[in-house]
C-alpha positions as CSV (number, residue, x, y, z in Angstrom):
1,Q,69.8,40.0,44.9
2,V,70.1,42.2,41.5
3,Q,71.0,42.3,38.6
4,L,71.2,44.6,36.2
5,V,72.1,44.5,32.3
6,E,72.7,47.4,29.6
7,S,72.2,47.0,26.0
8,G,72.0,49.4,23.2
9,G,75.6,51.4,23.0
10,G,77.4,51.2,19.3
11,L,78.8,54.0,17.2
12,V,76.9,56.3,15.9
13,Q,77.6,60.2,13.6
14,P,77.0,63.6,15.6
15,G,73.6,64.5,15.7
16,G,72.9,60.6,15.9
17,S,70.1,58.8,18.3
18,L,70.5,55.9,20.4
19,R,68.5,54.3,22.8
20,L,70.4,52.2,25.7
21,S,68.1,49.9,28.0
22,C,69.0,48.3,31.5
23,A,67.0,45.6,32.7
24,A,66.8,44.4,36.0
25,S,66.2,40.9,37.8
26,G,66.0,39.5,41.1
27,S,64.9,41.1,44.6
28,I,63.9,44.9,43.1
29,F,61.4,45.4,44.9
30,N,62.9,47.9,47.5
31,I,65.1,50.0,44.9
32,Y,63.4,53.4,44.8
33,A,66.2,55.2,42.2
34,M,67.1,53.9,39.0
35,G,69.8,55.9,36.7
36,W,72.6,55.9,34.5
37,Y,76.1,57.2,35.1
38,R,79.0,57.6,32.1
39,Q,82.5,57.5,32.2
40,A,85.2,58.4,29.7
41,P,88.6,57.9,30.0
42,G,90.6,60.1,32.2
43,K,87.5,61.1,33.6
44,Q,85.1,60.6,36.7
45,R,82.4,58.6,36.8
46,E,79.5,61.1,35.9
47,L,75.7,61.1,36.9
48,V,73.8,61.5,33.6
49,A,69.9,60.6,34.7
50,G,68.0,59.2,37.3
51,I,64.4,58.1,37.3
52,T,62.7,57.8,41.3
53,S,59.8,55.0,42.0
54,G,58.1,58.5,42.3
55,G,58.7,59.4,38.6
56,S,60.9,62.6,39.8
57,T,64.1,62.6,37.0
58,N,67.1,64.8,37.2
59,Y,69.8,65.3,34.0
60,A,73.3,66.5,34.0
61,D,73.3,69.8,32.6
62,S,74.9,68.8,29.4
63,V,72.3,66.2,28.3
64,K,69.4,68.2,29.3
65,G,66.8,68.6,26.6
66,R,69.3,65.9,24.5
67,F,68.5,62.6,26.7
68,T,64.9,61.2,28.4
69,I,65.0,58.5,31.0
70,S,61.9,56.4,31.1
71,R,60.8,53.3,33.0
72,D,58.7,50.2,31.8
73,N,57.9,48.6,35.6
74,A,55.9,45.6,33.4
75,K,59.4,45.0,31.8
76,N,61.3,46.1,34.5
77,T,63.3,47.6,32.4
78,V,64.8,51.6,32.5
79,Y,65.6,53.0,29.0
80,L,67.5,56.3,28.0
81,Q,66.7,58.2,25.0
82,M,69.7,59.6,23.6
83,N,68.6,62.1,20.9
84,G,71.2,65.0,19.3
85,L,74.5,63.0,20.4
86,K,77.9,65.3,20.8
87,V,81.4,63.2,20.1
88,E,81.5,64.4,24.2
89,D,78.6,61.8,25.0
90,T,81.0,59.2,24.0
91,A,81.9,56.9,27.0
92,V,81.2,54.3,28.9
93,Y,77.2,54.2,29.8
94,Y,76.5,52.2,33.3
95,C,73.0,51.7,34.9
96,H,72.9,52.0,38.7
97,G,70.2,50.9,41.1
98,T,69.9,51.7,44.7
99,T,67.9,51.1,47.8
100,G,69.3,54.3,49.2
101,L,71.6,51.9,51.4
102,E,72.6,50.3,48.9
103,Y,74.1,50.5,45.0
104,Y,73.5,48.4,42.0
105,W,75.7,48.4,39.1
106,G,75.3,47.2,35.6
107,Q,78.5,46.2,33.9
108,G,78.2,48.5,31.1
109,T,77.7,49.6,27.2
110,Q,80.4,51.3,25.0
111,V,78.8,54.8,23.4
112,T,81.2,56.0,20.5
113,V,80.4,59.2,18.8
114,S,82.5,59.7,16.0
115,S,82.2,60.7,11.9
């Protein structure tokens, strides 16, 4: 019913920037919140940033002031602008959306921060 496709990952140096995109398609009308999770090898998947249909946002403490989540409703796309990237930001980043009862996941995009 809902498909989420991430893009924008890659290799950057510490202090660099990337913008991740998540394009949603299908029956998306009941999704009230979307966001980004990340998972590094040997680590649990964690919420990075989220945004609700009302525009409320939340961020992990580790990324506050560096990352910004936004959405373009006309394009059915959610973005994650990542500035001041650190080595510890290296992970696979997953887009997600929820109706409150269902969760939808993208397949992930790799972000590697290395000098």
